[in-house]
C-alpha positions as CSV (number, residue, x, y, z in Angstrom):
1,X,-16.1,0.3,13.4
2,X,-18.3,3.0,11.7
3,X,-21.6,2.2,11.2
4,X,-22.3,-0.9,9.2
5,X,-19.1,-1.3,7.3
6,X,-17.3,-4.7,7.2
7,X,-13.6,-4.4,8.3
8,X,-10.7,-5.0,6.6
9,X,-9.5,-8.0,7.7
10,X,-5.8,-9.1,7.2
11,X,-4.4,-12.7,5.9
12,X,-3.2,-14.5,8.7
13,X,0.4,-14.5,8.1
14,X,0.3,-10.5,7.6
15,X,-1.5,-10.5,10.7
16,X,0.7,-13.1,13.0
17,X,4.0,-10.7,11.6
18,X,2.0,-7.7,12.6
19,X,1.2,-8.8,16.2
20,X,4.3,-10.7,17.0
21,X,7.8,-8.9,16.6
22,X,9.5,-12.4,17.0
23,X,8.1,-13.5,13.4
24,X,8.2,-9.9,12.5
25,X,12.1,-10.0,13.0
26,X,12.0,-13.5,11.9
27,X,10.7,-12.8,8.7
28,X,12.6,-9.3,7.9
29,X,15.6,-11.6,8.5
30,X,14.7,-14.3,5.9
31,X,13.2,-11.7,3.4
32,X,15.7,-8.6,3.4
33,X,19.3,-10.8,4.0
34,X,21.4,-12.7,2.0
35,X,22.0,-16.0,4.7
36,X,25.4,-16.4,4.7
37,X,25.7,-16.9,8.2
38,X,24.2,-20.3,9.0
39,X,26.0,-23.2,10.1
40,X,27.0,-25.8,7.4
41,X,25.9,-28.9,9.7
42,X,22.0,-29.6,9.8
43,X,20.2,-32.6,10.4
44,X,17.6,-33.4,8.1
45,X,15.1,-32.1,9.9
46,X,16.9,-28.4,10.6
47,X,17.0,-28.4,7.0
48,X,13.4,-29.1,6.4
49,X,12.7,-26.3,9.6
50,X,14.7,-23.9,7.7
51,X,13.2,-24.1,4.3
52,X,9.6,-24.6,6.0
53,X,10.4,-21.0,7.4
54,X,11.6,-19.5,4.5
55,X,8.6,-20.4,2.6
56,X,6.4,-19.2,5.5
57,X,8.2,-15.4,5.3
58,X,7.9,-15.8,1.2
59,X,4.1,-16.5,2.1
60,X,4.2,-13.6,4.5
61,X,5.6,-10.9,1.6
62,X,3.1,-12.6,-1.1
63,X,-0.1,-11.9,1.3
64,X,1.4,-8.7,2.6
65,X,1.7,-7.4,-0.7
66,X,-2.0,-9.1,-1.7
67,X,-3.6,-6.8,1.2
68,X,-2.1,-4.0,-0.1
69,X,-3.7,-4.4,-3.7
70,X,-6.7,-5.2,-2.0
71,X,-7.1,-2.5,0.5
72,X,-6.2,-0.3,-2.6
73,X,-9.4,-1.5,-4.7
74,X,-11.8,-1.6,-2.0
75,X,-11.1,2.1,-1.1
76,X,-10.2,4.1,-4.2
77,X,-13.4,4.7,-6.3
78,X,-12.8,4.6,-10.2
79,X,-12.6,8.0,-12.2
80,X,-14.8,6.8,-14.7
81,X,-15.2,8.5,-18.3
82,X,-12.4,8.4,-20.3
83,X,-9.8,8.0,-17.8
84,X,-8.1,5.2,-18.7
85,X,-5.6,3.0,-16.4
86,X,-1.8,2.9,-17.1
87,X,-1.0,-1.3,-17.3
88,X,1.7,-2.7,-14.8
89,X,4.9,-1.9,-15.6
90,X,7.7,-4.3,-14.5
91,X,10.4,-2.1,-15.1
92,X,8.4,1.0,-13.4
93,X,9.0,0.5,-9.3
94,X,6.3,2.4,-8.6
95,X,4.0,0.3,-11.1
96,X,5.1,-2.9,-10.8
97,X,3.3,-6.1,-9.4
98,X,6.7,-7.7,-8.3
99,X,6.0,-8.7,-4.5
100,X,9.6,-8.3,-4.0
101,X,9.7,-4.7,-4.7
102,X,5.9,-4.4,-3.5
103,X,7.2,-5.2,0.0
104,X,10.1,-3.0,0.0
105,X,8.7,-0.1,-1.1
106,X,5.5,-0.7,1.5
107,X,2.9,1.1,-1.0
108,X,0.7,-0.1,-3.6
109,X,-0.3,2.4,-6.8
110,X,-2.3,2.6,-9.8
111,X,-1.8,5.5,-12.8
112,X,-4.6,6.6,-14.8
113,X,-4.2,8.9,-18.3
114,X,-6.9,11.4,-19.8
115,X,-5.4,11.7,-22.9
116,X,-7.6,14.3,-24.4
117,X,-6.7,16.5,-21.5
118,X,-3.3,15.4,-21.5
119,X,-3.5,14.7,-17.7
120,X,-2.5,11.6,-16.0
121,X,-3.3,10.9,-11.8
122,X,-1.2,8.5,-9.9
123,X,-3.4,7.1,-6.6
124,X,-1.4,5.1,-4.0
125,X,-2.1,3.3,-0.8
126,X,0.7,3.3,1.9
127,X,1.0,0.9,5.0
128,X,3.2,0.0,7.5
129,X,3.4,-1.3,10.7
130,X,4.4,0.9,13.5
131,X,5.2,-1.9,16.0
132,X,2.1,-0.9,18.7
133,X,-0.6,-3.0,17.5
134,X,-1.5,0.0,14.8
135,X,-1.2,0.4,11.7
136,X,-0.5,3.3,9.4
137,X,-2.2,3.6,6.2
138,X,-1.5,6.2,4.0
139,X,-3.3,7.7,0.6
140,X,-1.7,9.6,-1.8
141,X,-2.4,11.3,-5.4
142,X,-0.9,13.5,-7.8
143,X,-1.9,15.4,-10.9
144,X,0.0,16.2,-13.6
145,X,0.1,18.0,-16.9
146,X,3.3,16.2,-18.6
147,X,5.3,16.9,-15.4
148,X,3.8,19.8,-13.9
149,X,2.0,19.1,-11.0
150,X,-1.6,20.3,-11.2
151,X,-2.8,20.4,-7.3
152,X,-1.3,23.3,-5.3
153,X,-1.0,23.9,-2.2
154,X,-3.9,25.3,-0.3
155,X,-6.5,23.7,-2.2
156,X,-6.4,19.9,-0.5
157,X,-9.2,18.2,0.5
158,X,-10.6,18.2,3.8
159,X,-8.0,15.8,6.0
160,X,-5.8,15.8,3.1
161,X,-1.9,17.5,3.4
162,X,0.2,19.2,1.1
163,X,3.4,17.2,0.5
164,X,5.5,20.3,-0.4
165,X,8.4,17.5,-1.3
166,X,6.6,15.9,-4.3
167,X,3.6,18.5,-5.0
168,X,1.0,16.0,-3.5
169,X,-1.4,15.3,-1.6
170,X,-1.3,12.4,1.6
171,X,-3.6,11.8,3.6
172,X,-3.2,9.9,7.2
173,X,-5.1,7.7,10.3
174,X,-3.0,6.1,12.3
175,X,-5.3,5.1,15.1
176,X,-6.1,1.5,13.4
177,X,-6.3,-1.7,15.4
178,X,-5.5,-4.5,13.4
179,X,-6.6,-7.0,15.3
180,X,-10.0,-6.4,15.0
181,X,-10.0,-5.1,11.1
182,X,-9.5,-2.1,9.5
183,X,-12.5,0.4,9.4
184,X,-11.8,1.5,6.1
185,X,-14.9,4.2,5.8
186,X,-13.0,6.8,7.0
187,X,-10.3,6.2,4.0
188,X,-13.2,5.8,1.3
189,X,-14.2,9.0,2.4
190,X,-10.9,10.6,2.2
191,X,-10.8,8.8,-1.3
192,X,-14.0,9.8,-3.1
193,X,-13.1,13.6,-1.9
194,X,-10.0,13.5,-3.8
195,X,-11.5,11.8,-6.8
196,X,-13.7,14.7,-6.8
197,X,-11.4,17.2,-6.9
198,X,-9.5,15.7,-9.6
199,X,-12.7,15.2,-11.7
200,X,-13.1,19.0,-11.0
201,X,-9.7,20.2,-11.9
202,X,-10.1,17.7,-15.3
203,X,-13.6,18.6,-16.1
C-alpha cells in the first residue's frame, strides 16, 4: 500500500465473486440468463437451495454496484464552485442507479454542470475482473461545451490516455490485488490531476 493509505476492501460477496471462478460462473448464470433449462421436478430442499442461490447472486450484484459507487466517491474530488451535480436519471443508462444496468455496464458515473459557462463534466469509474487475482480499475473523464468536446489530444494529465473514439481521457491501472484490498492513492492522485485540468479549462 502507498504510505498510510487505508485500502479499499470489497464487500464479502464481491470478494468471493472475484476470487472464485466457480462462484463467478454461477452468479453470472443466475443473473445474466433467463432460467428456462431447469428440470421441473424438485424436492422442497432443492427448491429452497435454488432460491437461496438466486438471492445470493442478486446480493452479489447489489454489493458490486455499491462497491463501485463507494469507490467512485472515495477517488474523485469535488469540482467545487458553481459546479452542480446532474441528478441520477433512471432514463439515462449512464446515470441511472438501477443495479441491473450498473452491473451490466460495469461502471459508475457522475455528471456535473457549470451553467455559467455552458459546460458539463463526466467522471466515471469502470471496474472489471480479469480472472487473474486482480481487478482492472479505469477512471475516465470528459468535458463538453454543448455537444462539442473541450478536451484535446496531447493535453491529458500525466498517466492519462487520450481516447480518440470518444474524445475523453482514460486512466487505467492493472496491478491491483483485491485479496488485500485496493490502494486507491494512485487513483486519487490521477483524479485530482484531471479535476485540476477541468478547472483550468473552465476558469
